[in-house]
C-alpha positions as CSV (number, residue, x, y, z in Angstrom):
1,M,0.0,0.0,0.0
2,M,1.0,3.6,-0.4
3,D,3.1,5.4,2.2
4,E,2.7,8.9,3.4
5,A,5.5,10.3,1.3
6,A,3.8,9.3,-1.9
7,A,0.5,10.7,-0.8
8,D,2.1,14.1,-0.3
9,L,2.8,14.4,-4.0
10,T,-0.9,15.5,-4.5
11,N,-1.2,19.3,-3.9
12,D,-4.5,19.5,-2.0
13,A,-3.8,23.2,-1.3
14,S,-4.1,24.0,-5.0
15,T,-7.0,25.7,-6.6
16,D,-10.4,24.0,-6.6
17,Y,-10.3,24.2,-10.4
18,P,-6.9,22.9,-11.3
19,L,-7.8,22.1,-14.9
20,L,-9.2,25.6,-15.5
21,E,-6.0,26.9,-14.0
22,L,-3.9,24.8,-16.4
23,V,-5.8,26.2,-19.4
24,R,-5.4,29.8,-18.0
25,Q,-1.7,29.4,-17.4
26,Y,-0.6,27.3,-20.4
27,G,-3.3,27.7,-23.0
28,R,-3.5,31.5,-23.2
29,A,-1.2,31.8,-26.2
30,D,-3.4,29.4,-28.2
31,S,-6.7,30.5,-26.9
32,H,-7.7,31.4,-30.5
33,Y,-7.6,27.7,-31.4
34,L,-9.9,26.9,-28.4
35,M,-12.3,29.7,-29.4
36,G,-12.3,28.6,-33.0
37,A,-13.0,25.1,-31.9
38,V,-15.9,26.1,-29.7
39,G,-17.3,28.4,-32.5
40,S,-17.0,25.6,-35.1
41,A,-18.7,23.2,-32.7
42,A,-21.5,25.7,-32.1
43,V,-22.0,26.2,-35.8
44,K,-22.0,22.4,-36.4
45,S,-24.6,21.7,-33.7
46,F,-27.0,24.6,-34.4
47,I,-26.9,24.1,-38.2
48,G,-26.8,20.4,-37.8
49,F,-30.1,20.4,-35.9
50,A,-31.8,22.3,-38.7
51,D,-32.3,19.1,-40.8
52,V,-34.8,17.6,-38.4
53,F,-36.5,21.0,-38.0
54,L,-36.8,21.2,-41.8
55,I,-38.3,17.7,-42.0
56,G,-40.9,18.6,-39.4
57,I,-41.9,21.7,-41.4
58,A,-42.1,19.5,-44.5
59,I,-44.4,17.0,-42.7
60,D,-46.9,19.7,-41.7
61,A,-46.7,21.2,-45.2
62,L,-47.4,17.9,-47.0
63,F,-49.8,16.2,-44.6
64,N,-51.5,19.0,-42.6
65,D,-51.8,21.6,-45.5
66,Q,-49.8,24.2,-43.6
67,P,-47.5,26.6,-45.5
68,L,-43.8,25.9,-45.7
69,A,-42.7,28.4,-43.0
70,L,-39.0,29.3,-43.4
71,P,-38.6,32.8,-42.0
72,L,-34.9,33.2,-42.9
73,L,-35.6,32.7,-46.6
74,P,-37.3,35.0,-49.1
75,D,-40.9,34.0,-49.9
76,A,-40.1,33.8,-53.6
77,W,-37.7,30.9,-53.0
78,I,-40.2,28.8,-51.0
79,P,-42.5,26.5,-53.0
80,T,-46.3,26.4,-52.2
81,A,-48.1,23.5,-50.5
82,T,-49.6,22.6,-53.9
83,E,-46.3,21.6,-55.2
84,P,-45.4,18.5,-53.1
85,L,-42.6,17.2,-55.4
86,L,-41.0,20.6,-55.6
87,T,-41.4,20.9,-51.8
88,L,-39.5,17.6,-51.3
89,V,-36.7,18.6,-53.6
90,F,-36.4,22.0,-52.0
91,V,-36.3,20.6,-48.4
92,G,-34.0,17.8,-49.5
93,T,-31.5,20.3,-51.0
94,L,-31.6,22.3,-47.7
95,V,-30.9,19.2,-45.7
96,I,-27.9,18.3,-47.9
97,A,-26.6,21.8,-47.5
98,V,-27.1,21.7,-43.7
99,N,-25.2,18.4,-43.5
100,A,-22.3,19.8,-45.7
101,V,-21.9,22.7,-43.3
102,T,-22.1,20.3,-40.3
103,V,-19.3,18.1,-41.7
104,F,-17.1,21.1,-42.4
105,G,-17.8,22.6,-39.0
106,G,-17.1,19.3,-37.2
107,A,-13.8,18.8,-39.0
108,L,-12.6,22.3,-38.3
109,A,-13.6,21.9,-34.6
110,E,-11.7,18.6,-34.2
111,F,-8.6,20.1,-35.9
112,S,-8.7,23.1,-33.7
113,F,-9.2,21.1,-30.5
114,G,-6.3,18.8,-31.5
115,V,-3.9,21.7,-32.1
116,F,-4.9,23.3,-28.8
117,A,-4.5,20.1,-26.9
118,Q,-1.0,19.2,-28.2
119,R,0.3,22.7,-27.7
120,I,-0.9,23.1,-24.2
121,L,0.3,19.6,-23.3
122,H,3.8,20.5,-24.7
123,R,4.0,23.5,-22.4
124,I,2.7,21.5,-19.4
125,R,5.1,18.6,-20.0
126,V,8.2,20.9,-20.5
127,H,7.3,23.2,-17.6
128,A,6.6,20.2,-15.3
129,F,10.0,18.6,-16.1
130,D,11.8,21.9,-15.7
131,A,10.0,22.6,-12.4
132,A,10.9,19.0,-11.2
133,Q,14.6,19.4,-12.0
134,H,14.7,22.8,-10.2
135,R,13.1,21.5,-7.0
136,R,15.3,21.5,-4.0
137,L,17.0,18.2,-3.2
138,D,15.0,17.6,-0.1
139,Y,11.9,17.3,-2.2
140,F,13.3,14.2,-3.8
141,D,14.3,13.0,-0.3
142,A,10.6,13.2,0.7
143,H,9.1,11.7,-2.5
144,R,9.9,8.5,-4.4
145,T,11.3,8.9,-7.9
146,G,8.6,6.6,-9.2
147,D,5.9,8.9,-7.9
148,V,7.5,11.9,-9.7
149,M,7.9,9.9,-12.8
150,S,4.3,8.8,-12.6
151,A,3.2,12.5,-12.4
152,L,5.4,13.5,-15.4
153,N,4.4,10.5,-17.5
154,D,1.1,8.9,-16.5
155,D,-0.6,12.0,-15.2
156,I,0.4,14.1,-18.2
157,N,-0.9,11.3,-20.4
158,Q,-4.1,11.5,-18.5
159,L,-4.3,15.2,-19.2
160,E,-3.7,14.4,-22.9
161,S,-6.9,12.4,-22.8
162,F,-8.7,15.3,-21.1
163,F,-7.4,18.1,-23.5
164,A,-7.6,16.0,-26.7
165,V,-10.9,14.2,-26.0
166,L,-12.8,15.4,-23.0
167,I,-12.8,19.1,-23.6
168,S,-14.0,18.4,-27.1
169,A,-16.7,16.1,-25.7
170,T,-17.7,18.6,-23.1
171,V,-18.1,21.3,-25.6
172,W,-20.2,19.0,-27.9
173,I,-22.4,18.1,-24.9
174,V,-23.0,21.7,-23.9
175,V,-23.5,23.0,-27.4
176,T,-25.8,20.1,-28.3
177,L,-27.9,20.7,-25.2
178,V,-28.2,24.4,-25.9
179,A,-29.0,23.9,-29.6
180,A,-31.6,21.2,-28.8
181,I,-33.2,23.4,-26.1
182,V,-33.4,26.4,-28.5
183,Y,-35.0,24.3,-31.3
184,M,-37.4,22.6,-28.9
185,S,-38.4,26.0,-27.5
186,V,-39.1,27.2,-31.0
187,L,-41.2,24.0,-31.7
188,N,-43.1,24.1,-28.4
189,W,-41.9,26.1,-25.4
190,Q,-44.2,24.3,-22.9
191,L,-42.8,20.8,-23.7
192,A,-39.3,22.3,-23.6
193,V,-39.9,23.6,-20.1
194,F,-41.1,20.1,-19.1
195,V,-37.9,18.6,-20.5
196,L,-35.8,21.1,-18.6
197,L,-37.3,19.9,-15.3
198,S,-35.1,16.8,-15.7
199,G,-32.0,19.0,-15.4
200,P,-31.9,19.3,-11.6
201,F,-32.3,15.5,-11.1
202,I,-29.4,14.8,-13.5
203,A,-27.2,17.5,-12.0
204,V,-27.7,16.2,-8.5
205,L,-27.1,12.6,-9.6
206,N,-23.8,13.4,-11.4
207,S,-22.6,15.7,-8.6
208,W,-23.1,12.9,-6.1
209,F,-21.0,10.6,-8.3
210,S,-18.3,13.2,-9.0
211,R,-17.7,13.9,-5.3
212,R,-17.2,10.2,-4.5
213,I,-15.2,9.2,-7.6
214,E,-12.6,11.9,-7.2
215,P,-10.9,10.6,-4.0
216,L,-11.0,7.1,-5.5
217,Q,-9.1,8.4,-8.5
218,D,-6.5,9.9,-6.1
219,G,-6.1,6.5,-4.7
220,V,-5.6,5.0,-8.1
221,R,-2.8,7.4,-8.8
222,R,-1.1,6.8,-5.5
223,E,-1.1,3.1,-6.0
224,R,0.2,3.5,-9.6
225,G,3.0,5.7,-8.2
226,A,3.9,3.0,-5.7
227,L,3.9,0.4,-8.5
228,N,6.1,2.5,-10.8
229,A,8.5,3.2,-7.9
230,L,8.8,-0.5,-7.2
231,L,9.4,-1.4,-10.9
232,E,12.0,1.3,-11.2
233,T,13.8,0.2,-8.1
234,S,13.7,-3.5,-8.9
235,L,15.0,-3.0,-12.5
236,D,17.6,-0.5,-11.4
237,G,19.0,-3.0,-8.9
238,I,18.7,-6.0,-11.3
239,G,22.3,-6.9,-10.7
240,V,21.7,-7.3,-6.9
241,V,18.4,-9.1,-7.6
242,K,20.2,-11.7,-9.7
243,A,23.2,-12.0,-7.4
244,F,20.9,-12.9,-4.5
245,T,18.4,-14.9,-6.6
246,G,15.8,-12.5,-5.5
247,E,13.6,-12.8,-8.7
248,A,10.8,-14.6,-6.8
249,H,10.8,-12.1,-4.0
250,E,10.7,-9.2,-6.5
251,Y,7.9,-10.9,-8.4
252,D,5.9,-11.2,-5.1
253,R,6.4,-7.5,-4.3
254,V,5.4,-6.3,-7.8
255,E,2.4,-8.7,-7.9
256,S,1.3,-7.4,-4.5
257,A,1.7,-3.7,-5.6
258,S,-0.1,-4.5,-8.9
259,R,-2.9,-6.1,-7.1
260,D,-3.3,-3.0,-4.9
261,H,-3.4,-0.9,-8.0
262,V,-6.1,-3.1,-9.6
263,R,-8.2,-3.0,-6.4
264,A,-8.0,0.8,-6.3
265,R,-8.9,0.9,-10.0
266,F,-11.8,-1.5,-9.5
267,R,-13.2,0.5,-6.6
268,S,-13.2,3.6,-8.8
269,R,-14.7,1.8,-11.8
270,R,-17.3,-0.1,-9.7
271,L,-18.8,3.3,-8.7
272,A,-18.3,4.9,-12.1
273,V,-20.1,2.2,-14.1
274,R,-23.3,2.8,-12.2
275,Q,-23.5,6.4,-13.3
276,A,-24.2,5.9,-17.0
277,P,-27.2,3.6,-16.5
278,L,-28.8,5.9,-14.0
279,N,-28.4,8.9,-16.4
280,R,-29.9,6.8,-19.2
281,L,-32.8,5.8,-16.9
282,V,-33.7,9.4,-16.0
283,A,-33.4,10.5,-19.7
284,G,-35.5,7.5,-20.9
285,M,-38.2,8.1,-18.4
286,W,-38.5,11.8,-19.4
287,L,-38.6,10.8,-23.1
288,L,-41.4,8.3,-22.5
289,A,-43.3,10.9,-20.5
290,T,-42.9,13.5,-23.2
291,L,-44.1,11.1,-25.9
292,A,-47.2,10.3,-23.8
293,I,-48.0,14.0,-23.3
294,G,-47.4,14.7,-27.0
295,V,-49.6,11.9,-28.3
296,Y,-52.4,12.8,-25.9
297,W,-52.1,16.4,-26.9
298,I,-52.4,15.6,-30.6
299,L,-55.3,13.1,-30.2
300,V,-57.3,14.6,-27.4
301,G,-56.1,18.1,-26.7
302,P,-53.8,19.9,-24.4
303,P,-53.2,18.2,-21.0
304,V,-53.6,20.0,-17.7
305,L,-51.2,22.9,-17.4
306,F,-50.6,23.0,-21.2
307,T,-52.3,25.3,-23.7
308,G,-52.5,25.7,-27.5
309,S,-52.1,23.2,-30.2
310,L,-49.5,20.6,-31.1
311,T,-49.0,19.1,-34.6
312,T,-47.3,15.9,-35.7
313,G,-44.7,18.0,-37.5
314,E,-43.8,19.6,-34.2
315,L,-43.8,16.5,-32.0
316,V,-41.7,14.3,-34.3
317,P,-38.7,16.7,-34.5
318,F,-39.2,17.5,-30.8
319,L,-38.7,13.8,-29.9
320,F,-35.7,13.6,-32.2
321,Y,-34.1,16.5,-30.3
322,M,-34.9,14.7,-27.0
323,E,-33.1,11.6,-28.3
324,R,-30.1,13.8,-29.4
325,I,-30.1,15.1,-25.8
326,T,-30.1,11.6,-24.5
327,L,-26.9,10.7,-26.3
328,P,-24.9,13.5,-24.6
329,L,-26.4,12.5,-21.3
330,K,-25.3,8.9,-21.9
331,N,-21.8,10.2,-22.5
332,L,-21.9,12.6,-19.5
333,S,-20.8,9.9,-17.0
334,G,-17.8,9.1,-19.1
335,V,-16.9,12.8,-19.3
336,I,-17.3,13.2,-15.5
337,D,-15.2,10.1,-14.8
338,G,-12.5,11.4,-17.2
339,Y,-12.8,14.9,-15.6
340,T,-12.2,13.5,-12.0
341,S,-9.3,11.5,-13.3
342,A,-7.8,14.5,-15.0
343,K,-8.4,16.7,-12.0
344,A,-6.6,14.2,-9.7
345,A,-3.7,14.2,-12.3
346,A,-3.6,18.0,-12.4
347,K,-3.3,18.1,-8.6
348,R,-0.4,15.7,-8.7
349,I,1.3,17.7,-11.5
350,D,0.7,20.8,-9.4
351,G,2.4,19.0,-6.5
352,V,5.5,18.9,-8.7
353,T,5.4,22.3,-10.2
354,D,4.0,24.4,-7.3
355,G,6.7,24.4,-4.7
356,E,9.9,26.0,-3.6
357,S,12.6,25.7,-6.2
358,E,16.3,26.4,-5.9
359,G,17.0,30.0,-5.3
360,E,13.2,30.9,-5.1
361,C,13.4,32.3,-1.6
362,E,16.9,33.6,-1.9
363,I,18.4,36.9,-3.0
364,A,20.1,34.6,-5.5
365,D,17.5,35.4,-8.2
366,D,18.1,39.1,-7.9
367,T,19.6,40.3,-11.2
368,S,21.8,42.8,-9.2
369,N,24.0,39.8,-8.2
370,S,23.8,37.8,-11.5
371,G,27.3,38.8,-12.5
372,F,29.0,37.1,-9.5
373,A,32.3,35.5,-10.4
374,V,34.7,33.5,-8.2
375,E,38.1,35.2,-8.1
376,N,40.1,33.9,-5.2
377,S,38.0,30.8,-4.5
378,H,38.3,31.2,-0.8
379,V,35.7,28.9,0.9
380,C,34.6,29.4,4.5
381,F,32.1,27.5,6.7
382,E,31.1,29.4,9.8
383,N,29.1,27.6,12.6
384,V,27.1,25.6,10.0
385,T,24.4,23.3,11.2
386,F,22.1,21.2,9.1
387,H,19.4,18.5,9.7
388,Y,17.9,16.3,7.0
389,S,14.1,16.4,7.0
390,N,13.8,12.8,8.3
391,G,16.6,13.1,10.8
392,A,16.3,14.0,14.5
393,Q,20.0,14.5,15.0
394,P,22.0,17.1,12.9
395,A,24.0,15.7,10.0
396,I,26.6,18.4,10.8
397,E,26.7,20.7,13.8
398,S,28.5,24.0,14.3
399,V,31.1,23.2,11.6
400,S,33.6,25.9,10.9
401,F,36.6,25.8,8.6
402,A,38.2,27.8,5.8
403,V,39.9,26.6,2.6
404,E,42.4,29.1,1.2
405,S,42.7,29.8,-2.5
406,G,44.6,27.0,-4.2
407,E,44.6,24.8,-1.1
408,T,43.7,21.1,-1.1
409,V,41.8,20.0,2.0
410,G,40.9,16.4,2.7
411,V,37.7,15.5,4.6
412,V,37.6,12.1,6.2
413,G,35.5,10.2,8.8
414,A,33.4,7.2,9.3
415,T,30.2,6.5,7.2
416,G,27.5,9.0,8.3
417,A,30.0,11.5,9.8
418,G,28.7,14.3,7.6
419,K,31.3,14.5,4.9
420,S,29.1,14.5,1.8
421,T,26.5,16.7,3.6
422,A,29.0,19.5,3.8
423,V,29.6,19.2,0.0
424,K,25.9,19.3,-0.7
425,L,25.6,22.5,1.3
426,L,28.5,24.1,-0.5
427,L,26.8,23.2,-3.8
428,G,23.6,24.8,-2.6
429,L,21.7,21.5,-2.9
430,Y,20.4,22.2,0.6
431,D,20.2,25.3,2.8
432,S,21.9,25.2,6.1
433,D,19.7,25.5,9.2
434,D,22.2,27.8,10.9
435,G,25.5,29.5,10.1
436,T,26.8,30.8,6.8
437,I,28.9,29.4,3.9
438,T,30.8,32.0,1.9
439,I,32.9,32.0,-1.3
440,D,35.2,35.0,-1.5
441,G,33.3,36.5,1.4
442,E,29.9,36.3,-0.4
443,D,27.1,34.2,1.3
444,I,26.3,31.5,-1.2
445,R,22.6,32.1,-0.6
446,N,23.1,35.5,-2.3
447,V,24.7,33.9,-5.3
448,P,22.7,32.7,-8.3
449,V,22.6,28.9,-8.3
450,R,23.9,28.8,-11.9
451,C,26.9,31.0,-11.0
452,L,27.6,29.0,-7.9
453,R,27.7,25.6,-9.5
454,S,29.4,26.7,-12.7
455,A,32.4,27.7,-10.5
456,I,32.5,24.2,-8.9
457,G,33.6,21.0,-10.5
458,Y,31.9,18.1,-8.7
459,V,32.7,14.4,-8.9
460,N,30.7,12.0,-6.7
461,Q,31.1,8.3,-6.1
462,D,28.2,7.3,-8.3
463,A,29.9,8.6,-11.5
464,F,26.6,8.7,-13.4
465,L,26.9,8.9,-17.2
466,F,24.2,9.7,-19.7
467,N,23.2,7.2,-22.4
468,D,25.2,9.2,-25.0
469,T,28.7,9.5,-26.4
470,V,31.9,9.9,-24.3
471,R,32.3,13.3,-25.9
472,Y,28.7,14.4,-24.8
473,N,29.3,13.2,-21.2
474,I,32.6,15.1,-20.8
475,A,31.3,18.2,-22.5
476,Y,28.2,18.1,-20.3
477,G,30.3,19.8,-17.5
478,A,30.9,22.9,-19.6
479,D,28.7,26.0,-19.1
480,G,28.3,26.7,-22.7
481,A,29.9,25.5,-26.0
482,V,33.2,23.5,-25.6
483,S,35.7,22.6,-28.3
484,D,36.9,19.1,-29.0
485,E,40.4,20.1,-27.8
486,Q,39.0,21.1,-24.4
487,V,37.2,17.7,-24.2
488,R,40.5,15.9,-24.9
489,E,42.5,18.0,-22.5
490,A,40.0,17.3,-19.7
491,A,40.3,13.6,-20.5
492,R,44.1,13.8,-20.4
493,L,43.9,15.6,-17.0
494,A,41.7,12.8,-15.8
495,G,44.0,10.1,-17.2
496,V,41.4,8.6,-19.4
497,H,42.3,9.9,-22.9
498,D,44.3,6.7,-23.8
499,D,41.4,4.5,-22.8
500,I,39.0,6.5,-24.9
501,T,41.1,6.4,-28.0
502,E,41.2,2.6,-27.7
503,L,37.4,2.4,-27.8
504,L,35.8,1.4,-31.1
505,R,34.6,4.9,-32.0
506,G,36.8,6.9,-29.6
507,Y,35.1,9.9,-28.2
508,D,32.0,9.1,-30.3
509,T,31.5,5.8,-28.6
510,E,28.1,5.3,-27.0
511,V,28.6,4.6,-23.3
512,G,25.2,2.8,-22.7
513,E,22.7,3.4,-20.0
514,R,24.5,4.8,-16.9
515,G,27.8,4.0,-18.7
516,T,27.4,0.2,-18.5
517,S,29.6,-0.4,-21.6
518,L,32.6,1.0,-19.7
519,S,34.6,-0.2,-16.8
520,G,34.1,1.3,-13.4
521,G,37.5,3.0,-13.6
522,Q,36.7,4.5,-17.0
523,R,33.4,5.8,-15.8
524,Q,34.9,7.4,-12.8
525,R,37.7,9.1,-14.8
526,I,35.2,10.3,-17.4
527,A,33.2,11.9,-14.6
528,I,36.4,13.6,-13.4
529,A,37.0,14.9,-16.9
530,R,33.5,16.2,-17.0
531,A,34.1,18.1,-13.7
532,V,37.3,19.8,-15.0
533,V,36.4,20.5,-18.7
534,D,35.2,24.0,-17.8
535,D,38.3,24.7,-15.7
536,P,36.4,25.4,-12.5
537,E,37.9,27.5,-9.7
538,I,36.8,25.0,-7.1
539,L,37.0,21.2,-7.4
540,I,35.2,18.7,-5.2
541,L,36.1,15.0,-5.3
542,D,33.5,13.2,-3.2
543,E,34.6,9.6,-2.7
544,A,35.8,9.7,-6.3
545,T,37.9,6.5,-5.8
546,S,35.6,4.5,-3.6
547,H,34.3,2.3,-6.4
548,V,37.5,1.7,-8.3
549,D,40.3,-0.8,-8.0
550,T,43.7,-0.1,-6.6
551,K,45.3,0.3,-10.0
552,T,42.7,2.8,-11.1
553,E,43.0,4.6,-7.8
554,R,46.7,4.9,-8.4
555,I,46.1,6.3,-11.9
556,I,43.7,8.9,-10.4
557,Q,46.2,9.7,-7.6
558,D,49.0,10.3,-10.2
559,Q,46.7,12.8,-12.0
560,L,45.6,14.5,-8.8
561,S,48.5,17.0,-8.7
562,D,47.6,18.2,-12.2
563,L,43.9,18.2,-11.4
564,V,44.2,20.4,-8.3
565,A,46.9,22.8,-9.7
566,D,45.8,26.4,-9.0
567,R,42.4,25.2,-7.8
568,T,40.8,25.2,-4.4
569,T,40.1,21.5,-3.9
570,C,38.1,19.5,-1.4
571,V,38.8,15.8,-1.4
572,I,36.3,13.6,0.5
573,A,37.6,10.1,1.0
574,H,37.0,6.9,2.8
575,R,40.5,5.6,1.7
576,L,42.9,7.8,3.7
577,S,45.6,7.2,1.1
578,T,43.6,9.5,-1.2
579,V,44.1,12.5,1.1
580,R,47.6,11.7,2.5
581,T,49.2,14.5,0.4
582,A,46.5,17.2,1.1
583,D,47.6,20.5,2.6
584,R,45.2,19.9,5.5
585,I,42.9,17.2,6.6
586,L,39.6,17.6,8.5
587,V,38.3,14.7,10.5
588,L,34.5,14.5,11.1
589,D,32.8,12.4,13.7
590,D,29.0,12.6,14.3
591,G,28.7,15.8,12.3
592,E,31.5,17.7,14.1
593,I,35.1,18.4,13.3
594,V,37.1,16.6,15.9
595,E,40.6,16.9,14.4
596,R,42.4,19.0,11.8
597,G,46.0,19.0,10.5
598,T,48.4,17.4,8.0
599,H,48.7,13.6,7.6
600,E,51.8,13.6,9.8
601,E,50.4,15.9,12.4
602,L,47.3,13.8,12.8
603,L,49.2,10.5,13.1
604,E,51.4,12.1,15.8
605,Y,48.2,13.3,17.6
606,D,47.2,9.6,17.7
607,G,43.4,10.3,17.7
608,T,40.5,9.3,15.4
609,Y,42.5,9.8,12.2
610,A,45.4,7.7,13.5
611,T,43.0,4.9,14.5
612,L,41.4,5.0,11.0
613,W,44.8,4.9,9.4
614,N,46.0,2.0,11.4
615,V,42.8,0.0,10.6
616,Q,43.3,0.6,6.9
617,I,46.9,-0.3,7.0
618,G,46.1,-3.4,8.9
619,I,43.5,-4.4,6.3
620,A,46.0,-3.8,3.5
621,D,48.7,-5.9,5.3
622,A,46.2,-8.8,5.8
623,S,45.1,-8.8,2.2
624,T,48.7,-9.1,0.9
625,A,49.8,-11.7,3.5
């Protein structure tokens, strides 16, 4: 079943009319297509209903000796009742013309609806993705990737159904009802009033269903998000699954999540399928009652509360119009079901787009500071404290240190000591709870995010590569265009140029999803090349050698002096050999700096660092014994 984090993706605080807000926000530039579609639909329905009206007039003219009353046409064009053949030809010609206009109007409306739907969906899809990638990192800590993917994929697809089909269907229903009521009022306003009395019953009935279906649709989306998250996690960790023969276990988990999704969907559909028959029942009862009143009126005279006369030529088209009203009412349940689904989808998309993004609450977006540039690359942490949203204890607490321009500082400590947290704060991925972080004396919260991160080259232990060429992955680190020579120079600095040239297509070799066609060492060094291709003033290596073998680590170590030359560098490492030559080493324990100094000074101090060093040396000795 769904957990609380996934449920939070729905923005219940959004407007009560999220779909109307989407149209207002994203559809304004193409509103002329929507207006054209509505206008064409109106012409189609009003003109299209004229054929039955004309047939009714012809019936009275041919069988009841009444004149062919067509007020919009000159009398000279209208044949007399004594010319039945000419009357049939004339009315038949008008009916053909009416149908031709109807076909053209319908085609124009469908085209306009289609263009409007695709353009507004393009804006929503692109904006939703852009909003997601600019959300603060703690948003992704609180929500599963599968839920966000479900919003960006499944929910936008649901909106496509709404904009491409349901808006069109809704307009057809409304225009058809209005046109039918107008024609029925012209034929006999008293019967039209009687038909309109069914409106409140149908409105109350559909409102009741809508209020109960909407929360069920929310549940369907939550369960779908849980299923997507599970599928993504299982396939992402397929290597671990196979290594531990966990296929049966994963099958059970997916089967259970899928069953929960099916149950949620069934609960929604079980209620929705009752709506259409009830609509048809109400409409059918009113049609039978109208038929009974009309027949009695023609044969006997006006019933109680009715006055005047009623002809066969008026009753027949009137019943036809009622039947045409019945069809939209039959479709109304499907429209309402689709609307509630789309409304739930819109709320989830709003949950992605409507929230605090990076720099949104900071001076960082002030254009007065948009020209910030790092000059001396002096980094300073002053009494910095930070808690993760799900952590009671601070990840780092009252941390203070400074890194001088061109200095290399190593940061070490046990797992969970707060090493990577400090880096994430420096990158602006999180905001500190207390204290300040400055670069060249400027609080990073006052620096535009783009300026801040373009000045920092960052390599983490994951070494994620895009499913593209080696060249693309290295050039990705540049803030703007980059030459082939810059790409090659970055690869040389990272010690991976020779490996790349030995690949089948060199720098144009496709690396596969997440770089799976390369070795771990190649991936890591390409990630390092990506970090330095734009010659950043500050370089951060976050466990950059944790996933490579000893040989690859030695290669990276050999390149380190070139990589850190004239840069302010922060090396976070679990292997202490990586930071042995650093100008200074900071030792973190439980989020606090407990020791600081050079490698030799810390060994002489014989504290935490010396203990870690001795343990690692002991492991190395044991492995080579």
